[in-house]
N, CA, C and O atoms as CSV, one atom per row, in Angstrom:
chain,resi,resn,atom,element,x,y,z
A,1,MET,N,N,-3.850,4.850,-10.148
A,1,MET,CA,C,-3.504,4.350,-8.850
A,1,MET,C,C,-4.753,4.190,-7.983
A,1,MET,O,O,-4.885,3.207,-7.254
A,2,TYR,N,N,-5.662,5.151,-8.065
A,2,TYR,CA,C,-6.824,5.111,-7.176
A,2,TYR,C,C,-7.730,3.914,-7.419
A,2,TYR,O,O,-8.244,3.359,-6.447
A,3,PRO,N,N,-7.959,3.479,-8.663
A,3,PRO,CA,C,-8.752,2.253,-8.841
A,3,PRO,C,C,-8.122,1.041,-8.147
A,3,PRO,O,O,-8.832,0.183,-7.622
A,4,ILE,N,N,-6.799,0.976,-8.147
A,4,ILE,CA,C,-6.108,-0.127,-7.472
A,4,ILE,C,C,-6.312,-0.023,-5.968
A,4,ILE,O,O,-6.591,-1.029,-5.315
A,5,LEU,N,N,-6.178,1.174,-5.408
A,5,LEU,CA,C,-6.388,1.366,-3.971
A,5,LEU,C,C,-7.825,1.011,-3.576
A,5,LEU,O,O,-8.054,0.422,-2.519
A,6,ILE,N,N,-8.769,1.364,-4.409
A,6,ILE,CA,C,-10.172,1.039,-4.125
A,6,ILE,C,C,-10.377,-0.478,-4.109
A,6,ILE,O,O,-11.053,-1.006,-3.225
A,7,ARG,N,N,-9.794,-1.179,-5.088
A,7,ARG,CA,C,-9.913,-2.649,-5.116
A,7,ARG,C,C,-9.258,-3.273,-3.893
A,7,ARG,O,O,-9.800,-4.212,-3.311
A,8,LEU,N,N,-8.094,-2.759,-3.498
A,8,LEU,CA,C,-7.423,-3.281,-2.302
A,8,LEU,C,C,-8.272,-3.048,-1.054
A,8,LEU,O,O,-8.331,-3.906,-0.173
A,9,ALA,N,N,-8.926,-1.895,-0.978
A,9,ALA,CA,C,-9.811,-1.604,0.160
A,9,ALA,C,C,-11.008,-2.549,0.160
A,9,ALA,O,O,-11.413,-3.025,1.221
A,10,GLU,N,N,-11.580,-2.827,-1.007
A,10,GLU,CA,C,-12.710,-3.750,-1.103
A,10,GLU,C,C,-12.332,-5.154,-0.668
A,10,GLU,O,O,-13.172,-5.896,-0.160
A,11,ARG,N,N,-11.083,-5.520,-0.862
A,11,ARG,CA,C,-10.589,-6.849,-0.458
A,11,ARG,C,C,-10.106,-6.874,0.991
A,11,ARG,O,O,-9.690,-7.921,1.488
A,12,GLY,N,N,-10.159,-5.727,1.669
A,12,GLY,CA,C,-9.748,-5.665,3.064
A,12,GLY,C,C,-8.249,-5.603,3.276
A,12,GLY,O,O,-7.775,-5.847,4.386
A,13,LEU,N,N,-7.484,-5.279,2.226
A,13,LEU,CA,C,-6.026,-5.226,2.338
A,13,LEU,C,C,-5.525,-3.845,2.737
A,13,LEU,O,O,-4.433,-3.721,3.289
A,14,VAL,N,N,-6.307,-2.811,2.465
A,14,VAL,CA,C,-6.002,-1.460,2.937
A,14,VAL,C,C,-7.272,-0.860,3.517
A,14,VAL,O,O,-8.382,-1.252,3.155
A,15,GLU,N,N,-7.097,0.090,4.414
A,15,GLU,CA,C,-8.241,0.850,4.922
A,15,GLU,C,C,-8.051,2.296,4.497
A,15,GLU,O,O,-6.929,2.796,4.416
A,16,ALA,N,N,-9.149,2.945,4.231
A,16,ALA,CA,C,-9.107,4.321,3.738
A,16,ALA,C,C,-9.947,5.205,4.652
A,16,ALA,O,O,-10.980,4.784,5.174
A,17,CYS,N,N,-9.483,6.441,4.834
A,17,CYS,CA,C,-10.263,7.420,5.593
A,17,CYS,C,C,-9.894,8.815,5.082
A,17,CYS,O,O,-8.846,9.014,4.468
A,18,TRP,N,N,-10.774,9.759,5.349
A,18,TRP,CA,C,-10.510,11.138,4.965
A,18,TRP,C,C,-9.678,11.814,6.045
A,18,TRP,O,O,-9.836,11.528,7.232
A,19,GLU,N,N,-8.810,12.695,5.637
A,19,GLU,CA,C,-8.003,13.511,6.539
A,19,GLU,C,C,-8.938,14.317,7.445
A,19,GLU,O,O,-9.964,14.822,6.989
A,20,ASP,N,N,-8.589,14.435,8.710
A,20,ASP,CA,C,-9.390,15.223,9.641
A,20,ASP,C,C,-9.271,16.709,9.316
A,20,ASP,O,O,-8.192,17.198,8.982
A,21,GLY,N,N,-10.390,17.415,9.416
A,21,GLY,CA,C,-10.380,18.869,9.208
A,21,GLY,C,C,-10.230,19.254,7.746
A,21,GLY,O,O,-9.968,18.413,6.886
A,22,GLN,N,N,-10.399,20.519,7.490
A,22,GLN,CA,C,-10.250,21.080,6.142
A,22,GLN,C,C,-9.003,21.943,6.117
A,22,GLN,O,O,-9.029,23.059,6.637
A,23,PRO,N,N,-7.908,21.465,5.529
A,23,PRO,CA,C,-6.689,22.269,5.449
A,23,PRO,C,C,-6.908,23.524,4.596
A,23,PRO,O,O,-7.651,23.502,3.614
A,24,ALA,N,N,-6.265,24.585,4.980
A,24,ALA,CA,C,-6.389,25.839,4.230
A,24,ALA,C,C,-5.706,25.713,2.874
A,24,ALA,O,O,-4.553,25.289,2.792
A,25,GLY,N,N,-6.409,26.075,1.826
A,25,GLY,CA,C,-5.814,26.160,0.498
A,25,GLY,C,C,-5.758,24.871,-0.298
A,25,GLY,O,O,-5.228,24.860,-1.409
A,26,ARG,N,N,-6.288,23.792,0.238
A,26,ARG,CA,C,-6.290,22.548,-0.523
A,26,ARG,C,C,-7.421,21.651,-0.031
A,26,ARG,O,O,-7.908,21.810,1.088
A,27,PRO,N,N,-7.833,20.712,-0.873
A,27,PRO,CA,C,-8.884,19.781,-0.443
A,27,PRO,C,C,-8.346,18.758,0.566
A,27,PRO,O,O,-7.138,18.546,0.673
A,28,ARG,N,N,-9.259,18.140,1.290
A,28,ARG,CA,C,-8.848,17.082,2.227
A,28,ARG,C,C,-8.263,15.911,1.455
A,28,ARG,O,O,-8.649,15.648,0.316
A,29,ARG,N,N,-7.341,15.219,2.079
A,29,ARG,CA,C,-6.710,14.055,1.456
A,29,ARG,C,C,-7.412,12.776,1.901
A,29,ARG,O,O,-7.934,12.685,3.012
A,30,HIS,N,N,-7.410,11.802,1.014
A,30,HIS,CA,C,-7.882,10.471,1.343
A,30,HIS,C,C,-6.640,9.686,1.760
A,30,HIS,O,O,-5.703,9.563,0.972
A,31,LEU,N,N,-6.615,9.159,2.968
A,31,LEU,CA,C,-5.446,8.473,3.505
A,31,LEU,C,C,-5.654,6.964,3.440
A,31,LEU,O,O,-6.760,6.476,3.677
A,32,TYR,N,N,-4.603,6.230,3.124
A,32,TYR,CA,C,-4.656,4.778,2.996
A,32,TYR,C,C,-3.612,4.158,3.919
A,32,TYR,O,O,-2.514,4.686,4.091
A,33,ARG,N,N,-3.991,3.002,4.519
A,33,ARG,CA,C,-3.065,2.282,5.390
A,33,ARG,C,C,-3.291,0.785,5.201
A,33,ARG,O,O,-4.427,0.330,5.068
A,34,LEU,N,N,-2.198,0.027,5.192
A,34,LEU,CA,C,-2.323,-1.422,5.093
A,34,LEU,C,C,-3.005,-1.967,6.341
A,34,LEU,O,O,-2.714,-1.532,7.455
A,35,THR,N,N,-3.911,-2.919,6.151
A,35,THR,CA,C,-4.485,-3.647,7.275
A,35,THR,C,C,-3.505,-4.752,7.651
A,35,THR,O,O,-2.507,-4.955,6.960
A,36,SER,N,N,-3.779,-5.466,8.737
A,36,SER,CA,C,-2.895,-6.574,9.107
A,36,SER,C,C,-2.906,-7.635,8.003
A,36,SER,O,O,-1.874,-8.244,7.720
A,37,GLY,N,N,-4.069,-7.859,7.378
A,37,GLY,CA,C,-4.144,-8.798,6.258
A,37,GLY,C,C,-3.363,-8.309,5.048
A,37,GLY,O,O,-2.730,-9.102,4.350
A,38,GLY,N,N,-3.408,-7.004,4.799
A,38,GLY,CA,C,-2.655,-6.418,3.698
A,38,GLY,C,C,-1.157,-6.508,3.921
A,38,GLY,O,O,-0.390,-6.762,2.992
A,39,LEU,N,N,-0.751,-6.296,5.161
A,39,LEU,CA,C,0.672,-6.395,5.497
A,39,LEU,C,C,1.153,-7.834,5.310
A,39,LEU,O,O,2.232,-8.072,4.766
A,40,ALA,N,N,0.343,-8.785,5.764
A,40,ALA,CA,C,0.703,-10.201,5.587
A,40,ALA,C,C,0.783,-10.564,4.106
A,40,ALA,O,O,1.694,-11.279,3.691
A,41,ALA,N,N,-0.165,-10.074,3.310
A,41,ALA,CA,C,-0.150,-10.353,1.866
A,41,ALA,C,C,1.069,-9.725,1.199
A,41,ALA,O,O,1.683,-10.340,0.327
A,42,ALA,N,N,1.423,-8.513,1.599
A,42,ALA,CA,C,2.598,-7.845,1.021
A,42,ALA,C,C,3.873,-8.603,1.367
A,42,ALA,O,O,4.739,-8.800,0.516
A,43,ARG,N,N,3.981,-9.025,2.624
A,43,ARG,CA,C,5.170,-9.789,3.032
A,43,ARG,C,C,5.257,-11.115,2.281
A,43,ARG,O,O,6.339,-11.523,1.861
A,44,ALA,N,N,4.121,-11.785,2.113
A,44,ALA,CA,C,4.107,-13.058,1.390
A,44,ALA,C,C,4.506,-12.853,-0.071
A,44,ALA,O,O,5.253,-13.660,-0.625
A,45,ALA,N,N,4.018,-11.787,-0.697
A,45,ALA,CA,C,4.367,-11.508,-2.095
A,45,ALA,C,C,5.854,-11.218,-2.229
A,45,ALA,O,O,6.497,-11.680,-3.172
A,46,LEU,N,N,6.404,-10.450,-1.285
A,46,LEU,CA,C,7.842,-10.162,-1.336
A,46,LEU,C,C,8.668,-11.423,-1.109
A,46,LEU,O,O,9.690,-11.620,-1.765
A,47,ALA,N,N,8.235,-12.275,-0.188
A,47,ALA,CA,C,8.956,-13.522,0.063
A,47,ALA,C,C,8.916,-14.425,-1.169
A,47,ALA,O,O,9.913,-15.063,-1.506
A,48,GLU,N,N,7.767,-14.477,-1.837
A,48,GLU,CA,C,7.645,-15.278,-3.054
A,48,GLU,C,C,8.582,-14.759,-4.143
A,48,GLU,O,O,9.242,-15.543,-4.825
A,49,GLN,N,N,8.637,-13.454,-4.303
A,49,GLN,CA,C,9.521,-12.875,-5.318
A,49,GLN,C,C,10.984,-13.133,-4.961
A,49,GLN,O,O,11.806,-13.369,-5.846
A,50,ALA,N,N,11.311,-13.088,-3.663
A,50,ALA,CA,C,12.689,-13.344,-3.238
A,50,ALA,C,C,13.081,-14.791,-3.563
A,50,ALA,O,O,14.216,-15.052,-3.962
A,51,GLN,N,N,12.145,-15.726,-3.393
A,51,GLN,CA,C,12.424,-17.131,-3.712
A,51,GLN,C,C,12.655,-17.321,-5.204
A,51,GLN,O,O,13.410,-18.202,-5.615
A,52,LEU,N,N,12.007,-16.498,-6.005
A,52,LEU,CA,C,12.184,-16.584,-7.451
A,52,LEU,C,C,13.433,-15.842,-7.914
A,52,LEU,O,O,13.778,-15.874,-9.095
A,53,GLY,N,N,14.110,-15.173,-6.978
A,53,GLY,CA,C,15.335,-14.468,-7.307
A,53,GLY,C,C,15.119,-13.114,-7.955
A,53,GLY,O,O,16.031,-12.576,-8.583
A,54,GLN,N,N,13.917,-12.553,-7.811
A,54,GLN,CA,C,13.644,-11.249,-8.393
A,54,GLN,C,C,13.844,-10.167,-7.343
A,54,GLN,O,O,13.489,-10.361,-6.180
A,55,PRO,N,N,14.407,-9.031,-7.736
A,55,PRO,CA,C,14.599,-7.939,-6.781
A,55,PRO,C,C,13.260,-7.354,-6.339
A,55,PRO,O,O,12.248,-7.531,-7.016
A,56,ARG,N,N,13.257,-6.662,-5.209
A,56,ARG,CA,C,12.032,-6.083,-4.656
A,56,ARG,C,C,11.363,-5.098,-5.606
A,56,ARG,O,O,10.135,-5.063,-5.687
A,57,ALA,N,N,12.138,-4.305,-6.320
A,57,ALA,CA,C,11.541,-3.331,-7.241
A,57,ALA,C,C,10.724,-4.047,-8.314
A,57,ALA,O,O,9.674,-3.554,-8.725
A,58,ALA,N,N,11.197,-5.197,-8.767
A,58,ALA,CA,C,10.450,-5.959,-9.759
A,58,ALA,C,C,9.160,-6.501,-9.146
A,58,ALA,O,O,8.140,-6.594,-9.829
A,59,ALA,N,N,9.198,-6.856,-7.873
A,59,ALA,CA,C,8.005,-7.347,-7.195
A,59,ALA,C,C,6.959,-6.240,-7.111
A,59,ALA,O,O,5.761,-6.519,-7.142
A,60,ALA,N,N,7.393,-5.006,-7.008
A,60,ALA,CA,C,6.460,-3.885,-6.926
A,60,ALA,C,C,5.929,-3.492,-8.298
A,60,ALA,O,O,4.982,-2.712,-8.392
A,61,GLY,N,N,6.522,-4.018,-9.354
A,61,GLY,CA,C,5.991,-3.766,-10.682
A,61,GLY,C,C,6.803,-2.799,-11.522
A,61,GLY,O,O,6.555,-2.682,-12.722
A,62,ARG,N,N,7.759,-2.108,-10.936
A,62,ARG,CA,C,8.595,-1.215,-11.731
A,62,ARG,C,C,9.903,-0.965,-10.997
A,62,ARG,O,O,9.972,-1.079,-9.773
A,63,ALA,N,N,10.925,-0.627,-11.742
A,63,ALA,CA,C,12.230,-0.349,-11.150
A,63,ALA,C,C,12.221,1.016,-10.480
A,63,ALA,O,O,11.474,1.909,-10.882
A,64,GLY,N,N,13.036,1.171,-9.479
A,64,GLY,CA,C,13.191,2.468,-8.827
A,64,GLY,C,C,12.111,2.797,-7.819
A,64,GLY,O,O,11.939,3.966,-7.472
A,65,VAL,N,N,11.381,1.816,-7.338
A,65,VAL,CA,C,10.352,2.070,-6.337
A,65,VAL,C,C,11.024,2.430,-5.025
A,65,VAL,O,O,11.966,1.769,-4.591
A,66,ARG,N,N,10.530,3.480,-4.405
A,66,ARG,CA,C,11.080,3.923,-3.128
A,66,ARG,C,C,10.559,3.050,-1.999
A,66,ARG,O,O,9.376,2.708,-1.979
A,67,ARG,N,N,11.418,2.687,-1.066
A,67,ARG,CA,C,10.991,1.927,0.094
A,67,ARG,C,C,10.348,2.852,1.103
A,67,ARG,O,O,10.822,3.967,1.325
A,68,VAL,N,N,9.290,2.402,1.703
A,68,VAL,CA,C,8.619,3.187,2.747
A,68,VAL,C,C,8.423,2.308,3.957
A,68,VAL,O,O,8.291,1.090,3.838
A,69,ALA,N,N,8.404,2.925,5.124
A,69,ALA,CA,C,8.172,2.192,6.362
A,69,ALA,C,C,6.704,1.801,6.432
A,69,ALA,O,O,5.821,2.600,6.120
A,70,VAL,N,N,6.455,0.576,6.840
A,70,VAL,CA,C,5.088,0.082,6.974
A,70,VAL,C,C,4.893,-0.348,8.417
A,70,VAL,O,O,5.682,-1.117,8.965
A,71,ARG,N,N,3.849,0.151,9.011
A,71,ARG,CA,C,3.528,-0.214,10.388
A,71,ARG,C,C,2.253,-1.030,10.400
A,71,ARG,O,O,1.286,-0.691,9.717
A,72,GLY,N,N,2.245,-2.090,11.162
A,72,GLY,CA,C,1.035,-2.907,11.299
A,72,GLY,C,C,-0.020,-2.148,12.061
A,72,GLY,O,O,0.291,-1.196,12.777
A,73,THR,N,N,-1.273,-2.559,11.915
A,73,THR,CA,C,-2.375,-1.889,12.607
A,73,THR,C,C,-2.615,-2.454,13.965
A,73,THR,O,O,-3.510,-1.996,14.675
């Protein structure tokens, strides 16, 4: 998964940053968020898949993908 996130960040579709502070008992997390360009690309990909009659899970690449809320930047 991380190589994909890195490629998306290099293309400007997601932004990445380290979690603030050092949590007790675990390493800091690397946080990812869609950029406005990434959100537009995701919406366009979903719209394209909908036109082809494919369900959203297939557009994400596998069945049973959980939906998550996405907020623009």
